[in-house]
N, C-alpha and C positions, 0 to 999 in steps of 0.2 A: 560500381566499378568506374574508374576514371580512364578515359581514352583521350589521346591527343590527336587533334586534327588541325593541320596547319600549325599555328602558334597558340591555339586555344585548347583548353581542356573541356570536355563535356562529360556529364554524369550519365551513365547508362545504368538503369535499374534492371537487374536480372531477376526473373521470378525466383522466389524462395519458398521452400517448404519449411515453414517455421519449426515444426516438430523435429525434422531432421537436423536443422541448423542448431537447435537448442541441445540436441543429444550428440552432435558430431564430435565435440572435443572431449577428451577424458576429464578435463577440469573446466569449470565455468570460468569465463573471462569477462571482464568489463567490456572489452572490445566487442565480443560476440553479442553480449546482452544489448549493447548500444546499436549494433547493426540490425538485430532483430526488432528492436523498438522502432528504429527509423523506418524499417520496411512496414511494420504494423501501422505506423502513423500515416502511411500513404492513402489508405482508404478504410472504410468500415469493414469490408470483407476481410482484409488482412488483420485488422484489429480483432475481429471475431475469431479468426483462426488462432491468434495468440491467446485470447481468453479461453478458448477450448483447451489449450495446453495448460493454462494456469488452473483451470477447474478440473483437470484430469485426475483420475484416481492413481495414475502412475506417479509415484512419490518423487522420483528424480526429475521427470518432465515438469511437474508442477513447481518444484523448487527452482529449476532453471528458468522457467517462464516468469517467476515472481519478480525478479529484478527488471526484466524487460517491460513487464506490465507497469511497474512503478515509473520507469523512465517515460514510457509512452503516455501514461495517464497524466503525467505532469506537462508533457508537451501538447497533448491533445485532449483536454478535459471533456470536450464534446463527444469524443469516442468512448470514454469511460462511463459517461452518463447512463446509458441503457443497462450497464452491468453493475450498478451500485448495489442493487438487491443481492446479487451473487457475492459481492465483496462482504456484505454484512453476514450472509449465510456462512462464509468461510470462517468467520471468527469463532464460531461455536464448535467447529469440527475438531475432533481429537486424533483423527487418522491422517493428518497432513503434516508436512514439514513446517516448522516455525517460520520459515521464509515466506510462506503463503500468508500466514496470519499477520506477520510483521508488515509486509508490503500492502496487504489489504488495509490495515490500520493506517499506514503512512498515507495512502491515497485518500482514505475517508476523512482524515484531518484537514484535507485541502479542498474538498468538493462540497457542493451543496447537496445534502442528503434529503430525499423526498420525505415529506412529513409522516407518511405511513410507516416509515422505518425508524423514526426517532426513538420510540420507546424501546424497541428491541436493541438498538445500538447503544443507548444509554445504559440499559441493564447489563449488557456484556462488558461495556467499558468500566462500569463500577465494579463488576466482578474481577476484572483484570487488575485494576489498580490496587485492590485489596489482597491480591494473591501474590505473595512474594516468590512463588514457584514459577510464575510466568516470566518470560524473558523481559529484561529491563526495557528494551526498545519498544516492545508492544505496550508495556505499561506507560511509558512516556508518551507515546502517540495517543494512548487512551486518555491521558490527562488533557491533552490538547483538544481531543474530540469533545470531552465533557465541558471544557471551558467554552468551546464554540457553542455548545447547547445551552450553557448558562446564560448566554446573551439572549436566547430565545425563551428559555424557561428559568427566570431568575430564582425560582424556588429551589433549584438544585445547588445554588451557590453555597448555602450553609453546609449541606452535607459534603460537598466537595472540599470546602475549607477545612472542616473537621478531619476528614480523612487525610488530607495533605499534612496538616499541622501535627497530627498524631504520628504520622509515618516518618517525618523528616529526620529524626535522630537515628532511625534504624535503616534507612534506605541507602541505595547506591547513589553515587554522584549525579548520574543522569536524571534520576527521579527527583533528587533534591533540587537540582538546577531548574528543571522544568516546573517543579512544584512551587518554588519560590517566585518564579516569574508569574505564574498564574495567581498566586496569593496577592501579589502587588496589583494585579488587574481586577481582582474581584474584591 
C-alpha cells in the first residue's frame, strides 16, 4: 500500500494471508497474482506459504498459486531452489490443473536442477514432447528443458533431434518454433 507523507510516498507492506488472497476474487487476475508474488518474494517464509498453496490438493488454490509461483520464481530463483524437487514431482501428477504442470515446467526450464533429479525430469519431458494430448505450452517448455540437459548429456541430442524432426510437420506452431530453434543449436 502506498501512503503519502509530506511530499514523499512510502510503501507499507501489510501482512497477507496468501491462501485468502488467491481465493478472494471470483476470477484470477494478473494484478492479484503479481501482488501475491511480490509478497512471497519478501522472505522465505512467505514463499513457503505460497508453495504450500501451489502444492495443495485444492484444485482451484493450486491453479491460482501457479502463476504467482512462476512470477516469484523468476524474480527470486534463490527462493525456488529448495522446492525444485517438488516442482519435478508435480509433472507426473494427473489430479492437478494444467496450470500447475505448465508453471512447474516453465520454472524448471530456467533453473539449475540438482543432479539427482536429472533422470526423472528428462524421462517426464521426453514423455511430454511425444504426447500430443499434453498442452502445447508444457511440451514447448519440455523441449527447452531437454535442450538444457543436452548440453550436460550430449548423448540425448540424437534422440531429441529425431523426435523434433519427425514431429515438425504435425505439430502446432509453438512446438514447431521452439523445435526449429533447438535444432539449430544442436
